[in-house]
N, C-alpha and C positions, 0 to 999 in steps of 0.2 A: 707568321704562323709556325708552329711547331708540331711535328708528327713523332710520335714515339714508337718504337719497336720494342714489343715484348714477347714473351713466350717462355717455354722450357729451354733446358740447356741443349744445345747441339742439334738444333732443328733447322738452323739455316738463317739466323737472325742476321749474324754479322755478313754473311754472304750477300742477303737482302740488302744491308745497309751499304756494302761497298757497290753493289750494282747500281744504287739510286744515286750514290754520291761519288764514286771513284776515289774515296779516301783510303788512305793505307790502314788497313786494320787487321788484327790477329784473327785468321782463319784456320782452326785447327779441327780435325775430326775427334775432339775429346770435350767431356763436360767442363763447364765454366771457363771457357775461353775468354768472354768479356767480364772483367770485373770492374774497371771503372768505364763509365758510359762513354761510347764513341759519338762525337758530334760531328755533323757536316752539313753539306747544303744538295739538297736535291731539287728536281723540278717538275711542276706541272705543266701540262700543255694546252694550248689555244690556238686556234685559228689566227693568225694576225691580220687586222683589219687591212693591211696593204693589199690584200686581195679585193676586198670590196672597194677601196677607193682608187684601186690601179696606179699605185704608187709603189716605190720601194722604201722601205723603212730604214732608219738608222739607229738601232737599238743602243741603249744606254745602260739600262739596269736589268734588262731580261732579253737575252740571245733570241736570234731568230734565225731559222734554218729552213729554207724550201717553203715558206709561208707558215710555218709553225713556230709559235713564240714559247719559249721556255722560261717559265715565272718561278723564280727561286722561293724555297720553302726550307726551314731548319729541320734537320733529322737527328733524332736523339736514338741510340741503340743502347739499350742498358742489360745489365747483367741477368743472366738466367732467373727465373722466379722459381723458388721452391714452396713446398707446402709447409705452411706455417709461418709464413713471410709477415701475416698481420699480426703474429704474436713475437716477431722479432728474429724468427729462425732464417739462416742464410743471411743475406744482406739486408733482410727484412725491412725496416721503416726506410732506410736508405734508398731502397730499390722502389718503393712506392711513393716516396716524397719526389723521386726524380721523375717518374712516370706521370705525376700529377702536374709537372710543368707542362705537358703537352696539351694541345687544343684537341687532338683526336689520336687514336691508337690503331696501330695494326697489330694484331696477334698472330704470330708466325706458328703453324702447327706442320708436322711431318704427315702428309696425307697418306703416305705409303705405307705408314705403320711400322717403319723399320727403326725408329728410336723410341726408347721406353721412356717412363718418367725420371729417370736418373741420368738422361742423355747418353745412354749406351745402345750399342746395336742390339736389334731384336728382330722378330717377325711377328706380324699381325698385333701388333699393339693398338689399342684403340685410342685414336688422339682424342675422342670426345672427353676422357679421364682429364687430359691436359687442360682443355676449354673449361670443364666444371671447375678443376681446381683455381686456374686464374680468375675465374668469374667470382668464386667464393672468397678468394684472398683479398681482392680489391674491394669488393663490397663489404666484406667484414672490417676492413681496415676503415673504410670511409663511415661505417656505421658506428666503431668504436669512437671516432671523433664527434660525430653528431650526439653521441650519448653523454660527451661531456658536458652538454648544454644543460643548464639548470633552470627548469621552466616553472615558475610558481603561479602561472596565471594572469600577472599584472601587465607584462610585456607582449608585444607582438611576438608569437612563436617562432616566426620567420626570422625575425631580429635576432633573437637569442641564438639560433641554430647557426646563422651567417657569421656571428662573431667568431665560431670555431671552424666553419668549413671554408672561410674566406682565405686561411692560411693555404689550402690546398687548391686555390684558384678556381672554387665554385663562384659563380656569379650571383649576386644578390636577386637579381630578377628570376634566376633559376631556381633559388631556394623559395622564393615567393609563390612561383607557378607549381612548383612540387607540393608544398603544403597545401595550396588551394586544390590541386587536382586529387590528391590523396585523402583531403579533408582531416588532416592532421590535428588531432586535439591533445595529444600528449606524446611524449617521447619515450619509447621503451625499445626493447630488444627488436620486437617485431617491425614496429614503425620506422625504426632508424635504418633497418635493411632496406625497407621498401624504398625510402626516401635516398638511399644510397643508390640503389640500382635506377632509379629515375632521374636522379641528378647525373650520373654517369652518362646515360643514353641522351640526355638533353646538352650537355656541356662537352663531353669528351666521348663521342661515339667511337664505338670500337668495331673495325673489320677485321674478320678472321681470314687471314691469306693462307691457303692451303699449299705449302710448298711442296716440290718433289712430284709435280702432278705428271710429269713424264715416266715415273716408275710405277704407275699402276694402269690397269687395263679398264677398271670398272670405276672411273673417276666419278661419272655422274650419279652413279648409286650410292657412292661414299658421300658425295655433297648433299644427295637428296635426304640421307639419313641424318647427318649433322643438322641441317636446316630444319627438320622435323623436331629436333630434340632441343635447339637453342633459338633464343629470340635475337640472333646476331646475323648479319649478312655474311655471306661466304663467297669468296673468289678464290680460283686457283691460279698457281704460277710455277715457273721454274726459275728461282733466283740464280741458279748456277748458270742456267743458259742464257740469261739476260747479263749476266757478269761477263761471260765469255764475248758476247755481241759487243759491249761497252769497250772492253779492253781491246778487241780486235780492231774497232773503229777508231779508238784513240791512236793505236800504233800504225795506222793507214793500211791495214790489211783487207779490209771490207768496208762497203756501204750498205747500211741498213735503211730502207725507205719503203713505204707502203707496203709493209709486210715481207718484202723480198731482199734477200741478201746478195749483194753484188761483189764479187772478188775483184780488188783493186791490184794487188801484189801477187805474185806467185807464192802458193802455201807449201809448208812441208807436208809430207804423208801425214804425220801427226795432227798437223793443223787443219790439213783438209779433212780428216776424218772427224774432228771435233766439230767443223763448221757443217758437214753433212748431217751430223746428229742434231744439231740446232736447227737446220734446214727442216728435217723432219718435224720437229716440235711445232715449227712455225706454220707448216703444211696442215698439221693435225689440228692445232689449237687456235691457229690465227695469229697468235703472238705468244711472247713468254709469260703475258698477265701481269707483269710488274707495273709498267706503265698505266695500263687500264686501271689497276687497283688503286694507285694513288690518286689519279684523277677522279675516280669514283668516290674515294672517301673525302677528299677535299671539296669537290663540287656538287656532289650528290648529298651524301651524309652530313656535311657541315654547311652546306649552301653558300660557300664563299665563291666570290666573284672576281672577274680581273676588269679594270677599267684603265682606259689609255687617256690620260689627261694632256691637253695642249694648249699652247697660248695662242697660236693663229689657227682659227676654226676653217679657214680656206686652204692654206698651205699645210695643214695638220703639223706644224713644228712648234718647238720649245723656243726659249730666248736664244738658244745658240744655233737656230736654223736646222736641228735634226728633226727628221720626220718621224712621228710616232715613236718617241725615243723610250718612254716610261711605260711600265705595265704595272700596276699596283694591286695585289690581292687585298681584297677588302671582305668583311663580314657580310654576310647575307641583308642585313637590314640597314647597312650603310647608305647614307643619303648623300648628294653632292657635297655638302658642306663637310661631312666626314671624310670625302675624297680630298678635299682643300687641305684639311688637316694633316693627311698623309703626305701631302706634298711640302708643306711647310707651316708652322705655326702662324707665320704673318699672312700667309695666304688665306688660312682660315679667319683670322682676326678682320681682314678687309673684304671677305667673302660677300658677294653681292647676287650670286645667282650662277646658273650654268646653262650651257647650250648643248644639246646633242648634236653632234656634227654630222650625223646622217640625215637627219631630219632638218636641221637649222633651226629647230624649236626649241623655246627655254623649256628646262626641266623643272618640275615642281620641287621645291626645296624640302618637302618632308616626304618625297617618294624615293624608295630604295633604288639604287642605280641597277642598270641591267648588265649581265655577263658579257663582255666583250664590246661594252659602249664606249666611244670615244667623247670625251667632253673637254668643252672649252669652259674653264671655270673663270667667272667674271669677277674683277676686283676693282 
């Protein structure tokens, strides 16, 4: 799975990317810091089944810490979007084609209003302007691709449209659903925009992440106004706070668990002041909001699930004796055979069924797997 991070310039996209991945990226307080997309690996989290089965896992493809499994996903942070991108301005089509590689999107805004549309410092800027611009540019660009379709009433209209939008990773099933739901009979400017909007919602859901939440006193009111104006989901965060925590943990200064910061090493005066600021953010908001946003986008908006396949349903091991070694992120409609295909093409080829290791019962071959399910694949 791939998550794309987009937004205006200088709103904290690169800070969020580094907080999610700890990749070395250029972070500066100036417009257009990111030109080429930054790519890295982030993690969504889920309770490890070791808790339920009272065993200690031996992670292979997904790390485990204190009973929490960290499942990898790809993250891409692309250059700041400018108005007119759908017409080729700024990085234009390059930006839009890069972001369409993603399965879901995080749009970062500066909820404090201290960054204007050009990425410069200001006061009381309305981030709704940014959201509307990004929304319009993406939809106009997809609509322009849909309008390339030449429909003369002889072929299935969905088939005609799919020939064009398949290049931007829109699924055929999504095109069929959209055409049916909207009752599309012809392709024109109005219907193309409607289709573009619904295709994005179904295939590439967008979460607006309101960065710099700790810089405002009326966060709830600001979020309320945005939710009234846009048909998107909004969550708040402090990417800088999350990055500070991650780097302090990486260097062994602190330990962050269950919403609490624990000092492990002696901190300098400057470091202690920084941690106190983070502490206050955690106490006020419960978290930095970064991990929760990523989990919400992947598990709630996209409906993805994590499955733990094993070879021995009694010992919960693979062929190497590792306990609950692998965690696979799968799409919401994935059935047990789809999980087998994730493991290896030969496993899928020889698939004979699956057993739920919690219940000991066989799983229906056409039933979607459950989030957190431990499966024995029969071959």
